All heavy atoms as an XYZ file, in Angstrom:
852
protein
N     -27.653    -38.120    -30.231
C     -27.438    -38.998    -31.386
C     -28.733    -39.083    -32.207
O     -29.825    -39.148    -31.657
C     -27.032    -40.382    -30.887
C     -26.743    -41.319    -32.014
S     -26.232    -42.933    -31.363
C     -26.927    -43.960    -32.626
N     -28.568    -39.082    -33.495
C     -29.751    -39.193    -34.351
C     -30.111    -40.658    -34.539
O     -29.261    -41.538    -34.466
C     -29.494    -38.549    -35.725
O     -28.381    -39.188    -36.321
C     -29.225    -37.065    -35.590
N     -31.357    -40.881    -34.777
C     -31.849    -42.234    -34.995
C     -31.216    -42.802    -36.270
O     -31.055    -42.089    -37.262
C     -33.371    -42.183    -35.118
O     -33.910    -43.470    -35.199
N     -30.837    -44.093    -36.259
C     -30.208    -44.689    -37.448
C     -31.140    -44.657    -38.663
O     -32.355    -44.713    -38.517
C     -29.898    -46.120    -37.026
C     -30.711    -46.374    -35.806
C     -31.008    -45.051    -35.181
N     -30.543    -44.583    -39.832
C     -31.307    -44.435    -41.077
C     -31.410    -45.746    -41.871
O     -32.459    -46.100    -42.365
C     -30.629    -43.349    -41.926
C     -31.325    -43.035    -43.217
C     -32.514    -42.131    -43.012
C     -33.088    -41.726    -44.355
N     -34.504    -41.488    -44.294
N     -30.280    -46.452    -42.027
C     -30.239    -47.672    -42.859
C     -30.269    -48.904    -41.958
O     -29.313    -49.169    -41.250
C     -29.003    -47.675    -43.742
C     -29.036    -46.553    -44.783
C     -27.849    -46.550    -45.730
N     -27.475    -47.848    -46.240
C     -28.121    -48.527    -47.190
N     -29.193    -48.014    -47.758
N     -27.686    -49.702    -47.589
N     -31.383    -49.630    -42.024
C     -31.633    -50.718    -41.082
C     -31.568    -52.078    -41.779
O     -32.236    -52.301    -42.786
C     -33.037    -50.575    -40.435
C     -33.314    -49.136    -39.982
C     -33.209    -51.582    -39.302
C     -32.407    -48.580    -38.936
N     -30.761    -52.966    -41.212
C     -30.693    -54.348    -41.680
C     -31.778    -55.141    -40.953
O     -31.901    -55.041    -39.730
C     -29.313    -54.939    -41.360
C     -29.140    -56.454    -41.539
C     -29.363    -56.865    -42.998
C     -27.762    -56.882    -41.062
N     -32.561    -55.902    -41.703
C     -33.603    -56.756    -41.117
C     -33.148    -58.213    -41.246
O     -32.843    -58.675    -42.352
C     -34.949    -56.596    -41.865
C     -35.461    -55.154    -41.756
C     -35.985    -57.585    -41.326
C     -36.650    -54.862    -42.664
N     -33.088    -58.899    -40.114
C     -32.800    -60.335    -40.128
C     -34.019    -61.031    -39.533
O     -34.265    -60.966    -38.332
C     -31.517    -60.680    -39.339
C     -31.244    -62.181    -39.407
C     -30.324    -59.901    -39.883
N     -34.806    -61.633    -40.398
C     -36.093    -62.231    -40.025
C     -36.377    -63.381    -40.978
O     -36.309    -63.208    -42.191
C     -37.194    -61.162    -40.109
C     -38.600    -61.654    -39.993
C     -38.897    -62.361    -38.683
O     -38.783    -61.724    -37.623
O     -39.247    -63.554    -38.735
N     -36.692    -64.559    -40.426
C     -36.896    -65.737    -41.281
C     -38.331    -65.939    -41.746
O     -38.589    -66.803    -42.571
C     -36.379    -67.001    -40.586
C     -37.146    -67.322    -39.315
O     -37.728    -66.397    -38.720
O     -37.149    -68.499    -38.911
N     -39.268    -65.142    -41.239
C     -40.653    -65.233    -41.697
C     -40.886    -64.152    -42.750
O     -40.899    -62.960    -42.419
C     -41.629    -65.026    -40.532
C     -41.611    -66.144    -39.507
C     -42.247    -67.419    -40.027
O     -43.033    -67.349    -40.998
O     -41.952    -68.481    -39.467
N     -41.084    -64.521    -44.022
C     -41.195    -63.516    -45.089
C     -42.267    -62.453    -44.850
O     -42.038    -61.278    -45.124
C     -41.513    -64.346    -46.335
C     -41.008    -65.715    -46.032
C     -41.139    -65.890    -44.547
N     -43.421    -62.848    -44.335
C     -44.481    -61.855    -44.109
C     -44.089    -60.846    -43.035
O     -44.385    -59.656    -43.148
C     -45.796    -62.536    -43.737
C     -46.475    -63.298    -44.871
C     -47.716    -64.038    -44.368
C     -46.855    -62.360    -46.007
N     -43.415    -61.311    -41.996
C     -42.962    -60.401    -40.936
C     -41.879    -59.481    -41.479
O     -41.866    -58.279    -41.194
C     -42.481    -61.189    -39.702
C     -43.659    -61.947    -39.086
C     -41.826    -60.254    -38.684
C     -43.298    -62.865    -37.939
N     -40.970    -60.022    -42.278
C     -39.909    -59.204    -42.880
C     -40.514    -58.110    -43.762
O     -40.094    -56.946    -43.697
C     -38.948    -60.080    -43.692
N     -41.524    -58.464    -44.550
C     -42.177    -57.468    -45.411
C     -42.887    -56.399    -44.581
O     -42.849    -55.218    -44.914
C     -43.167    -58.139    -46.369
C     -42.482    -58.854    -47.521
S     -43.650    -59.424    -48.785
C     -44.453    -60.777    -47.956
N     -43.510    -56.820    -43.479
C     -44.177    -55.860    -42.600
C     -43.143    -54.891    -42.006
O     -43.375    -53.679    -41.970
C     -44.915    -56.597    -41.485
C     -45.705    -55.673    -40.584
S     -46.550    -56.570    -39.261
C     -45.155    -57.104    -38.279
N     -42.000    -55.409    -41.572
C     -40.948    -54.544    -41.035
C     -40.443    -53.572    -42.103
O     -40.210    -52.396    -41.817
C     -39.783    -55.377    -40.486
C     -39.999    -56.014    -39.122
C     -38.869    -56.979    -38.800
C     -40.134    -54.959    -38.036
N     -40.279    -54.062    -43.334
C     -39.862    -53.181    -44.438
C     -40.864    -52.040    -44.612
O     -40.475    -50.884    -44.779
C     -39.724    -53.974    -45.738
C     -38.534    -54.901    -45.756
C     -38.533    -55.845    -46.956
O     -39.480    -55.800    -47.778
O     -37.582    -56.638    -47.074
N     -42.162    -52.375    -44.582
C     -43.209    -51.349    -44.710
C     -43.149    -50.350    -43.567
O     -43.241    -49.139    -43.785
C     -44.601    -51.998    -44.753
C     -44.860    -52.772    -46.043
O     -44.090    -52.580    -47.018
O     -45.809    -53.566    -46.070
N     -42.994    -50.843    -42.338
C     -42.899    -49.955    -41.172
C     -41.712    -49.001    -41.326
O     -41.826    -47.799    -41.074
C     -42.716    -50.755    -39.880
C     -43.959    -51.429    -39.364
C     -43.884    -52.278    -38.274
C     -45.210    -51.229    -39.944
C     -45.013    -52.911    -37.762
C     -46.340    -51.855    -39.449
C     -46.245    -52.705    -38.358
N     -40.554    -49.553    -41.732
C     -39.355    -48.716    -41.868
C     -39.562    -47.638    -42.921
O     -39.167    -46.488    -42.726
C     -38.135    -49.579    -42.199
C     -37.669    -50.501    -41.066
C     -36.538    -51.399    -41.549
C     -37.242    -49.707    -39.836
N     -40.198    -48.002    -44.029
C     -40.476    -47.018    -45.078
C     -41.364    -45.900    -44.537
O     -41.107    -44.719    -44.760
C     -41.135    -47.717    -46.264
C     -41.310    -46.812    -47.463
C     -41.919    -47.544    -48.653
O     -41.628    -48.739    -48.842
O     -42.704    -46.900    -49.373
N     -42.403    -46.267    -43.792
C     -43.312    -45.275    -43.214
C     -42.614    -44.410    -42.165
O     -42.995    -43.268    -41.937
C     -44.534    -45.958    -42.603
C     -45.489    -46.592    -43.616
C     -46.497    -47.505    -42.924
C     -46.203    -45.523    -44.429
N     -41.576    -44.960    -41.531
C     -40.811    -44.218    -40.522
C     -39.656    -43.438    -41.147
O     -38.791    -42.925    -40.444
C     -40.275    -45.188    -39.460
C     -41.342    -45.841    -38.575
C     -40.733    -46.974    -37.755
C     -42.002    -44.811    -37.676
N     -39.645    -43.373    -42.489
C     -38.614    -42.648    -43.232
C     -37.216    -43.233    -43.031
O     -36.236    -42.516    -42.893
C     -38.638    -41.151    -42.875
C     -37.956    -40.312    -43.943
O     -37.974    -40.725    -45.117
O     -37.379    -39.266    -43.590
N     -37.155    -44.569    -42.979
C     -35.886    -45.295    -42.883
C     -35.642    -46.016    -44.196
O     -36.554    -46.208    -44.989
C     -35.934    -46.331    -41.754
C     -36.363    -45.794    -40.420
C     -35.303    -44.939    -39.798
C     -35.734    -44.486    -38.407
N     -34.848    -43.480    -37.871
N     -34.400    -46.427    -44.395
C     -34.066    -47.251    -45.557
C     -33.778    -48.668    -45.080
O     -33.236    -48.855    -43.992
C     -32.802    -46.713    -46.234
C     -32.973    -45.370    -46.890
C     -31.644    -44.862    -47.426
O     -30.860    -45.671    -47.964
O     -31.384    -43.665    -47.276
N     -34.119    -49.638    -45.898
C     -33.791    -51.026    -45.593
C     -32.411    -51.301    -46.190
O     -32.226    -51.235    -47.406
C     -34.854    -51.995    -46.159
C     -34.447    -53.435    -45.913
C     -36.218    -51.694    -45.546
N     -31.450    -51.579    -45.318
C     -30.081    -51.851    -45.777
C     -29.980    -53.250    -46.365
O     -29.016    -53.577    -47.040
C     -29.101    -51.699    -44.612
N     -30.993    -54.059    -46.122
C     -31.025    -55.417    -46.642
C     -31.922    -56.250    -45.756
O     -32.203    -55.879    -44.618
N     -32.390    -57.358    -46.314
C     -33.212    -58.296    -45.559
C     -32.595    -59.678    -45.732
O     -32.288    -60.083    -46.850
C     -34.668    -58.300    -46.074
O     -35.180    -56.971    -45.997
C     -35.544    -59.204    -45.230
N     -32.414    -60.376    -44.614
C     -31.816    -61.707    -44.654
C     -32.619    -62.636    -43.758
O     -33.227    -62.195    -42.785
C     -30.364    -61.644    -44.186
N     -32.594    -63.929    -44.095
C     -33.341    -64.890    -43.287
C     -32.437    -65.908    -42.601
O     -32.905    -66.851    -41.985
C     -34.407    -65.597    -44.130
C     -33.810    -66.396    -45.267
O     -32.575    -66.424    -45.435
O     -34.601    -67.020    -46.008
N     -31.107    -65.707    -42.717
C     -30.166    -66.608    -42.063
C     -28.835    -65.878    -41.848
O     -28.607    -64.817    -42.432
C     -29.954    -67.885    -42.877
S     -29.214    -67.595    -44.497
N     -27.981    -66.452    -41.032
C     -26.703    -65.821    -40.699
C     -25.863    -65.579    -41.953
O     -25.335    -64.481    -42.156
C     -25.922    -66.678    -39.672
C     -24.517    -66.141    -39.461
C     -26.669    -66.732    -38.343
N     -25.750    -66.591    -42.809
C     -24.899    -66.473    -44.002
C     -25.345    -65.331    -44.915
O     -24.521    -64.618    -45.481
C     -24.881    -67.792    -44.768
N     -26.654    -65.142    -45.047
C     -27.166    -64.078    -45.913
C     -27.003    -62.705    -45.274
O     -26.865    -61.698    -45.974
C     -28.635    -64.333    -46.244
N     -27.017    -62.650    -43.946
C     -26.956    -61.367    -43.246
C     -25.550    -60.774    -43.201
O     -25.380    -59.560    -43.299
C     -27.482    -61.526    -41.823
N     -24.544    -61.612    -43.052
C     -23.176    -61.127    -42.845
C     -22.702    -60.128    -43.909
O     -22.158    -59.086    -43.556
C     -22.201    -62.290    -42.721
C     -22.364    -63.073    -41.440
S     -22.141    -62.054    -39.963
C     -21.792    -63.304    -38.752
N     -22.903    -60.402    -45.204
C     -22.422    -59.437    -46.206
C     -23.196    -58.116    -46.204
O     -22.736    -57.131    -46.770
C     -22.620    -60.153    -47.547
C     -23.103    -61.516    -47.256
C     -23.448    -61.610    -45.808
N     -24.369    -58.085    -45.567
C     -25.205    -56.884    -45.567
C     -24.858    -55.921    -44.429
O     -25.311    -54.780    -44.419
C     -26.680    -57.280    -45.464
C     -27.206    -58.179    -46.595
C     -28.621    -58.635    -46.287
C     -27.143    -57.457    -47.923
N     -24.052    -56.372    -43.477
C     -23.735    -55.554    -42.305
C     -23.054    -54.243    -42.692
O     -23.340    -53.197    -42.116
C     -22.876    -56.348    -41.297
C     -23.720    -57.468    -40.677
C     -22.298    -55.437    -40.218
C     -22.935    -58.415    -39.776
N     -22.172    -54.292    -43.689
C     -21.418    -53.088    -44.086
C     -22.320    -51.908    -44.426
O     -21.950    -50.775    -44.163
C     -20.515    -53.386    -45.285
C     -19.248    -54.110    -44.875
O     -18.875    -54.029    -43.685
O     -18.636    -54.751    -45.737
N     -23.485    -52.169    -45.005
C     -24.352    -51.075    -45.439
C     -25.359    -50.618    -44.402
O     -26.219    -49.801    -44.699
N     -25.261    -51.127    -43.170
C     -26.286    -50.850    -42.159
C     -25.797    -49.895    -41.076
O     -24.653    -49.964    -40.646
C     -26.736    -52.160    -41.521
N     -26.707    -48.995    -40.651
C     -26.461    -48.128    -39.492
C     -26.959    -48.798    -38.219
O     -26.595    -48.406    -37.117
C     -27.230    -46.808    -39.620
C     -26.813    -46.001    -40.829
O     -25.650    -46.098    -41.248
O     -27.666    -45.268    -41.352
N     -27.876    -49.759    -38.376
C     -28.473    -50.476    -37.252
C     -29.132    -51.735    -37.803
O     -29.223    -51.902    -39.024
C     -29.504    -49.607    -36.540
N     -29.579    -52.603    -36.891
C     -30.208    -53.843    -37.336
C     -31.323    -54.262    -36.382
O     -31.281    -53.955    -35.196
C     -29.170    -54.959    -37.431
N     -32.300    -54.959    -36.962
C     -33.349    -55.632    -36.197
C     -33.110    -57.119    -36.407
O     -33.182    -57.609    -37.535
C     -34.761    -55.231    -36.684
C     -34.987    -53.726    -36.490
C     -35.825    -56.048    -35.951
C     -36.282    -53.207    -37.114
N     -32.778    -57.826    -35.321
C     -32.435    -59.243    -35.417
C     -33.493    -60.114    -34.767
O     -33.736    -60.000    -33.560
C     -31.109    -59.518    -34.689
C     -29.875    -58.745    -35.097
C     -28.692    -59.168    -34.233
C     -29.566    -58.951    -36.563
N     -34.090    -61.003    -35.549
C     -34.941    -62.028    -34.970
C     -34.001    -62.973    -34.225
O     -32.967    -63.366    -34.753
C     -35.691    -62.768    -36.083
C     -36.728    -63.748    -35.560
O     -36.944    -63.802    -34.336
O     -37.312    -64.463    -36.383
N     -34.329    -63.310    -32.989
C     -33.449    -64.157    -32.184
C     -33.331    -65.547    -32.785
O     -32.239    -66.077    -32.973
C     -33.942    -64.241    -30.720
C     -33.107    -65.229    -29.921
C     -33.905    -62.863    -30.075
N     -34.492    -66.159    -33.092
C     -34.517    -67.526    -33.606
C     -34.810    -67.523    -35.095
O     -35.849    -67.051    -35.525
C     -35.584    -68.341    -32.872
C     -35.266    -68.470    -31.406
O     -34.208    -68.943    -31.032
N     -36.180    -68.022    -30.571
N     -33.872    -68.066    -35.866
C     -34.022    -68.128    -37.317
C     -34.394    -69.540    -37.733
O     -34.461    -70.450    -36.907
C     -32.730    -67.658    -37.986
C     -32.305    -66.234    -37.598
C     -30.927    -65.916    -38.158
C     -33.325    -65.216    -38.064
N     -34.590    -69.742    -39.022
C     -35.055    -71.039    -39.519
C     -34.050    -72.154    -39.194
O     -32.852    -71.909    -39.063
C     -35.315    -70.957    -41.015
C     -34.055    -70.706    -41.800
C     -34.311    -70.635    -43.270
N     -33.012    -70.365    -43.885
C     -32.835    -70.026    -45.114
N     -33.854    -69.913    -45.904
N     -31.634    -69.811    -45.591
N     -34.574    -73.337    -39.079
C     -33.740    -74.509    -38.854
C     -33.011    -74.497    -37.521
O     -31.963    -75.118    -37.381
N     -33.541    -73.777    -36.546
C     -32.903    -73.739    -35.233
C     -31.709    -72.805    -35.142
O     -31.056    -72.730    -34.108
N     -31.416    -72.098    -36.227
C     -30.290    -71.170    -36.228
C     -30.610    -69.963    -35.348
O     -31.744    -69.511    -35.294
C     -30.014    -70.712    -37.667
C     -28.724    -69.953    -37.824
C     -28.417    -69.613    -39.287
O     -29.333    -69.146    -40.006
O     -27.277    -69.818    -39.697
N     -29.595    -69.454    -34.651
C     -29.745    -68.257    -33.809
C     -29.009    -67.094    -34.473
O     -28.042    -67.289    -35.208
C     -29.131    -68.494    -32.428
C     -29.769    -69.626    -31.658
C     -30.831    -69.096    -30.775
C     -31.312    -70.165    -29.811
N     -32.580    -69.853    -29.242
N     -29.456    -65.865    -34.177
C     -28.825    -64.684    -34.784
C     -27.592    -64.210    -34.013
O     -27.027    -63.174    -34.320
C     -29.843    -63.549    -34.912
O     -30.328    -63.178    -33.637
N     -27.157    -64.985    -33.016
C     -25.995    -64.623    -32.204
C     -24.748    -64.227    -32.984
O     -24.126    -63.202    -32.670
N     -24.338    -64.998    -34.009
C     -23.134    -64.612    -34.756
C     -23.263    -63.240    -35.438
O     -22.284    -62.503    -35.547
C     -22.989    -65.723    -35.800
C     -23.700    -66.901    -35.215
C     -24.833    -66.320    -34.408
N     -24.482    -62.884    -35.855
C     -24.707    -61.569    -36.470
C     -24.563    -60.497    -35.394
O     -23.920    -59.467    -35.605
C     -26.102    -61.491    -37.127
C     -26.290    -62.626    -38.133
C     -26.311    -60.134    -37.798
C     -27.735    -62.909    -38.495
N     -25.155    -60.750    -34.216
C     -25.043    -59.809    -33.094
C     -23.580    -59.591    -32.723
O     -23.151    -58.461    -32.478
C     -25.842    -60.330    -31.895
N     -22.800    -60.673    -32.701
C     -21.364    -60.578    -32.376
C     -20.657    -59.649    -33.361
O     -19.873    -58.782    -32.971
C     -20.703    -61.961    -32.441
C     -21.202    -62.945    -31.429
C     -20.515    -62.845    -30.076
O     -19.584    -62.025    -29.922
O     -20.940    -63.575    -29.168
N     -20.926    -59.850    -34.647
C     -20.261    -59.049    -35.685
C     -20.699    -57.585    -35.617
O     -19.881    -56.680    -35.748
C     -20.544    -59.645    -37.064
C     -19.773    -59.008    -38.193
C     -18.255    -59.146    -38.079
O     -17.760    -60.118    -37.474
O     -17.543    -58.266    -38.619
N     -21.995    -57.357    -35.399
C     -22.495    -55.987    -35.275
C     -21.844    -55.292    -34.078
O     -21.396    -54.143    -34.177
C     -24.020    -55.981    -35.115
C     -24.822    -56.366    -36.356
C     -26.265    -56.692    -35.979
C     -24.781    -55.269    -37.410
N     -21.765    -55.983    -32.944
C     -21.161    -55.413    -31.739
C     -19.693    -55.085    -31.983
O     -19.203    -54.021    -31.590
C     -21.317    -56.378    -30.564
N     -18.993    -55.988    -32.667
C     -17.581    -55.792    -32.996
C     -17.384    -54.530    -33.827
O     -16.423    -53.782    -33.637
C     -17.081    -57.022    -33.772
C     -15.595    -57.234    -33.913
C     -14.959    -57.474    -32.551
C     -15.331    -58.424    -34.823
N     -18.317    -54.276    -34.729
C     -18.223    -53.112    -35.626
C     -18.873    -51.851    -35.048
O     -18.887    -50.809    -35.692
C     -18.881    -53.433    -36.968
C     -18.184    -54.555    -37.713
C     -18.846    -54.768    -39.043
N     -18.388    -55.969    -39.710
C     -18.442    -56.133    -41.004
N     -18.935    -55.196    -41.785
N     -18.014    -57.247    -41.557
N     -19.471    -51.979    -33.870
C     -20.108    -50.817    -33.251
C     -21.419    -50.418    -33.893
O     -21.840    -49.268    -33.812
N     -22.078    -51.375    -34.552
C     -23.375    -51.113    -35.180
C     -24.474    -51.484    -34.176
O     -24.529    -52.631    -33.728
C     -23.544    -51.931    -36.480
C     -24.930    -51.709    -37.087
C     -22.450    -51.588    -37.476
N     -25.340    -50.539    -33.796
C     -26.383    -50.851    -32.811
C     -27.445    -51.784    -33.394
O     -27.674    -51.797    -34.604
C     -26.978    -49.483    -32.473
C     -26.685    -48.627    -33.656
C     -25.409    -49.148    -34.259
N     -28.065    -52.556    -32.511
C     -29.113    -53.470    -32.968
C     -30.114    -53.723    -31.861
O     -29.833    -53.507    -30.686
C     -28.517    -54.795    -33.452
C     -27.683    -55.521    -32.435
C     -28.253    -56.457    -31.592
C     -26.328    -55.265    -32.322
C     -27.488    -57.127    -30.654
C     -25.547    -55.928    -31.394
C     -26.128    -56.871    -30.552
N     -31.296    -54.168    -32.277
C     -32.327    -54.610    -31.342
C     -32.648    -56.063    -31.657
O     -32.533    -56.498    -32.807
C     -33.622    -53.757    -31.422
C     -33.337    -52.310    -31.130
C     -34.310    -53.895    -32.748
N     -33.012    -56.792    -30.632
C     -33.465    -58.167    -30.822
C     -34.978    -58.184    -30.941
O     -35.673    -57.561    -30.139
C     -33.057    -59.050    -29.643
C     -31.630    -59.482    -29.668
C     -30.740    -59.020    -28.729
C     -31.173    -60.363    -30.636
C     -29.419    -59.421    -28.735
C     -29.849    -60.763    -30.663
C     -28.967    -60.301    -29.710
N     -35.464    -58.881    -31.938
C     -36.896    -59.088    -32.106
C     -37.210    -60.481    -31.582
O     -36.590    -61.452    -32.020
C     -37.269    -58.974    -33.578
N     -38.137    -60.555    -30.645
C     -38.435    -61.858    -30.076
C     -39.861    -61.920    -29.557
O     -40.412    -60.915    -29.125
C     -37.448    -62.210    -28.936
O     -37.782    -63.486    -28.418
C     -37.466    -61.180    -27.827
N     -40.408    -63.095    -29.622
C     -41.698    -63.340    -29.002
C     -41.499    -64.156    -27.746
O     -42.429    -64.477    -27.036
N     -40.232    -64.499    -27.482
C     -39.923    -65.385    -26.365
C     -39.484    -64.646    -25.123
O     -39.559    -63.419    -25.033
N     -38.978    -65.402    -24.185
C     -38.536    -64.844    -22.911
C     -37.124    -64.286    -23.052
O     -36.457    -64.470    -24.063
C     -38.537    -65.940    -21.847
O     -37.538    -66.899    -22.157
N     -36.674    -63.644    -21.993
C     -35.320    -63.082    -21.984
C     -34.273    -64.171    -22.180
O     -33.206    -63.934    -22.704
C     -35.090    -62.348    -20.658
C     -33.757    -61.644    -20.617
C     -33.652    -60.656    -19.482
O     -34.376    -59.660    -19.506
O     -32.826    -60.901    -18.590
N     -34.572    -65.387    -21.751
C     -33.621    -66.486    -21.860
C     -33.250    -66.804    -23.300
O     -32.229    -67.438    -23.553
C     -34.195    -67.759    -21.225
C     -34.371    -67.615    -19.726
O     -33.815    -66.665    -19.148
O     -35.067    -68.458    -19.140
N     -34.079    -66.377    -24.250
C     -33.786    -66.673    -25.655
C     -32.627    -65.816    -26.183
O     -32.048    -66.130    -27.208
C     -35.030    -66.483    -26.521
O     -35.480    -65.147    -26.458
N     -32.277    -64.747    -25.470
C     -31.186    -63.868    -25.884
C     -29.933    -64.238    -25.088
O     -30.003    -64.435    -23.874
C     -31.558    -62.381    -25.624
C     -30.390    -61.465    -25.919
C     -32.774    -61.988    -26.443
N     -28.794    -64.326    -25.779
C     -27.534    -64.645    -25.105
C     -27.298    -63.660    -23.960
O     -27.568    -62.464    -24.093
C     -26.383    -64.581    -26.101
N     -26.790    -64.160    -22.854
C     -26.661    -63.357    -21.636
C     -25.908    -62.043    -21.867
O     -26.303    -60.995    -21.362
C     -25.968    -64.178    -20.543
C     -26.108    -63.537    -19.193
C     -25.707    -64.455    -18.057
O     -25.765    -65.693    -18.222
O     -25.338    -63.913    -17.008
N     -24.844    -62.090    -22.654
C     -24.053    -60.866    -22.841
C     -24.769    -59.795    -23.645
O     -24.340    -58.650    -23.668
C     -22.700    -61.186    -23.458
C     -22.725    -61.615    -24.896
C     -21.303    -61.917    -25.274
C     -21.041    -62.086    -26.699
N     -19.615    -62.298    -26.931
N     -25.879    -60.150    -24.291
C     -26.638    -59.174    -25.082
C     -27.971    -58.806    -24.423
O     -28.782    -58.123    -25.027
C     -26.897    -59.711    -26.491
C     -25.660    -59.827    -27.322
C     -25.320    -61.028    -27.925
C     -24.808    -58.740    -27.514
C     -24.182    -61.153    -28.698
C     -23.661    -58.854    -28.282
C     -23.355    -60.057    -28.870
N     -28.190    -59.222    -23.201
C     -29.495    -58.975    -22.564
C     -29.736    -57.510    -22.238
O     -30.853    -57.135    -21.921
C     -29.670    -59.859    -21.333
C     -29.873    -61.298    -21.754
C     -30.310    -62.199    -20.650
N     -30.358    -63.567    -21.176
C     -30.251    -64.637    -20.449
N     -30.127    -64.533    -19.141
N     -30.290    -65.828    -21.006
N     -28.698    -56.694    -22.332
C     -28.877    -55.254    -22.091
C     -29.318    -54.524    -23.359
O     -29.627    -53.337    -23.318
C     -27.580    -54.636    -21.560
C     -26.420    -54.784    -22.541
O     -26.437    -55.715    -23.378
O     -25.485    -53.973    -22.461
N     -29.350    -55.224    -24.476
C     -29.749    -54.603    -25.749
C     -31.252    -54.380    -25.773
O     -32.015    -55.141    -25.178
C     -29.365    -55.501    -26.939
C     -27.891    -55.753    -27.071
C     -27.179    -54.533    -27.597
N     -25.735    -54.760    -27.619
C     -24.905    -54.135    -28.429
N     -25.358    -53.239    -29.275
N     -23.620    -54.377    -28.374
N     -31.686    -53.335    -26.529
C     -33.139    -53.105    -26.643
C     -33.844    -54.294    -27.282
O     -33.241    -55.026    -28.076
C     -33.230    -51.877    -27.550
C     -31.886    -51.262    -27.557
C     -30.898    -52.345    -27.246
N     -35.109    -54.474    -26.914
C     -35.913    -55.569    -27.455
C     -37.111    -55.022    -28.188
O     -37.696    -54.023    -27.792
C     -36.446    -56.420    -26.327
C     -35.399    -57.243    -25.707
C     -35.712    -58.713    -25.793
N     -34.626    -59.457    -25.217
C     -34.107    -59.209    -24.034
N     -34.574    -58.278    -23.290
N     -33.115    -59.924    -23.601
N     -37.484    -55.729    -29.213
C     -38.706    -55.443    -29.952
C     -39.559    -56.701    -29.814
O     -39.203    -57.750    -30.330
C     -38.354    -55.159    -31.413
C     -39.497    -54.857    -32.364
C     -40.299    -53.650    -31.896
C     -38.953    -54.607    -33.761
N     -40.632    -56.584    -29.057
C     -41.453    -57.763    -28.780
C     -42.455    -58.016    -29.916
O     -43.029    -57.078    -30.451
C     -42.207    -57.584    -27.457
C     -41.290    -57.463    -26.243
S     -40.109    -58.824    -26.035
C     -41.192    -60.146    -25.569
N     -42.628    -59.294    -30.239
C     -43.640    -59.687    -31.213
C     -44.969    -59.815    -30.488
O     -44.977    -60.202    -29.325
C     -43.261    -61.025    -31.851
C     -42.022    -60.938    -32.719
C     -41.697    -62.287    -33.316
C     -40.470    -62.198    -34.215
N     -40.113    -63.470    -34.808
N     -46.089    -59.529    -31.098
C     -46.234    -59.015    -32.473
C     -45.803    -57.551    -32.566
O     -45.996    -56.774    -31.639
C     -47.736    -59.157    -32.738
C     -48.368    -59.099    -31.389
C     -47.371    -59.692    -30.426
N     -45.192    -57.196    -33.682
C     -44.660    -55.851    -33.889
C     -45.768    -54.843    -34.155
O     -46.762    -55.164    -34.795
C     -43.723    -55.812    -35.097
C     -42.589    -56.785    -35.019
C     -42.240    -57.543    -36.118
C     -41.858    -56.936    -33.852
C     -41.175    -58.432    -36.055
C     -40.805    -57.821    -33.779
C     -40.463    -58.573    -34.879
N     -45.520    -53.633    -33.691
C     -46.355    -52.493    -34.068
C     -45.413    -51.428    -34.604
O     -44.209    -51.441    -34.294
C     -47.112    -51.906    -32.853
O     -46.148    -51.413    -31.911
C     -48.000    -52.949    -32.191
N     -45.920    -50.527    -35.394
C     -45.066    -49.468    -35.925
C     -44.508    -48.625    -34.787
O     -43.348    -48.243    -34.791
C     -45.811    -48.600    -36.937
C     -44.834    -47.717    -37.684
S     -45.370    -47.251    -39.322
C     -46.698    -46.189    -38.937
N     -45.338    -48.356    -33.786
C     -44.899    -47.586    -32.630
C     -43.757    -48.307    -31.907
O     -42.780    -47.700    -31.496
C     -46.088    -47.362    -31.686
C     -45.735    -46.440    -30.538
O     -45.211    -45.332    -30.799
O     -45.988    -46.819    -29.382
N     -43.899    -49.619    -31.771
C     -42.860    -50.419    -31.123
C     -41.542    -50.365    -31.886
O     -40.470    -50.249    -31.289
N     -41.613    -50.452    -33.214
C     -40.413    -50.371    -34.060
C     -39.762    -49.001    -33.890
O     -38.549    -48.890    -33.700
C     -40.752    -50.657    -35.544
C     -39.559    -50.376    -36.442
C     -41.218    -52.107    -35.716
N     -40.574    -47.947    -33.918
C     -40.066    -46.591    -33.745
C     -39.337    -46.448    -32.398
O     -38.221    -45.940    -32.342
C     -41.214    -45.586    -33.826
C     -40.803    -44.140    -33.532
C     -40.076    -43.494    -34.696
O     -40.652    -43.367    -35.757
N     -38.841    -43.122    -34.488
N     -39.969    -46.902    -31.339
C     -39.373    -46.793    -30.005
C     -38.090    -47.595    -29.890
O     -37.119    -47.141    -29.276
C     -40.377    -47.238    -28.934
C     -41.466    -46.216    -28.695
C     -42.440    -46.674    -27.644
C     -43.485    -45.594    -27.415
N     -44.701    -46.096    -26.816
N     -38.070    -48.797    -30.468
C     -36.867    -49.631    -30.411
C     -35.698    -48.953    -31.133
O     -34.579    -48.934    -30.631
C     -37.147    -51.011    -31.015
N     -35.970    -48.368    -32.309
C     -34.902    -47.694    -33.060
C     -34.460    -46.418    -32.353
O     -33.269    -46.112    -32.326
C     -35.374    -47.399    -34.482
C     -35.600    -48.615    -35.365
C     -36.153    -48.199    -36.715
C     -34.332    -49.442    -35.537
N     -35.399    -45.716    -31.744
C     -35.037    -44.505    -31.008
C     -34.185    -44.835    -29.777
O     -33.400    -43.999    -29.335
C     -36.290    -43.723    -30.580
C     -36.971    -43.037    -31.760
O     -36.351    -42.947    -32.839
O     -38.108    -42.587    -31.588
N     -34.341    -46.044    -29.240
C     -33.565    -46.452    -28.070
C     -32.104    -46.730    -28.405
O     -31.272    -46.848    -27.512
C     -34.200    -47.697    -27.442
N     -31.804    -46.810    -29.686
C     -30.419    -47.072    -30.099
C     -29.634    -45.790    -30.025
O     -28.482    -45.715    -29.955
C     -30.373    -47.630    -31.521
C     -31.069    -48.966    -31.704
C     -31.083    -49.363    -33.172
C     -30.403    -50.050    -30.883
């Protein structure tokens, strides 16, 4: 399988989202969209081959509903987290993780694992 090309970024910290956009560009990927909450992310799923989901979003919101929709549609994703495994819903704990702080190498490896 080839590495996904169009990546959806769900990240509530603008500077981190911009850094991920830069990394993806350098890795010859396209950004399918950037969202900072569940409501903003849902309409962007259609254009994505894969996604990077921050586990914890602003205001205590979790990215679980986005993960559910991506899984339903067969779109691969990685969870971005600085926390422990407990922060990821149990049914998604087998998904690849991208640990914070991010490195370009880490992003590359996480996407290649999809």
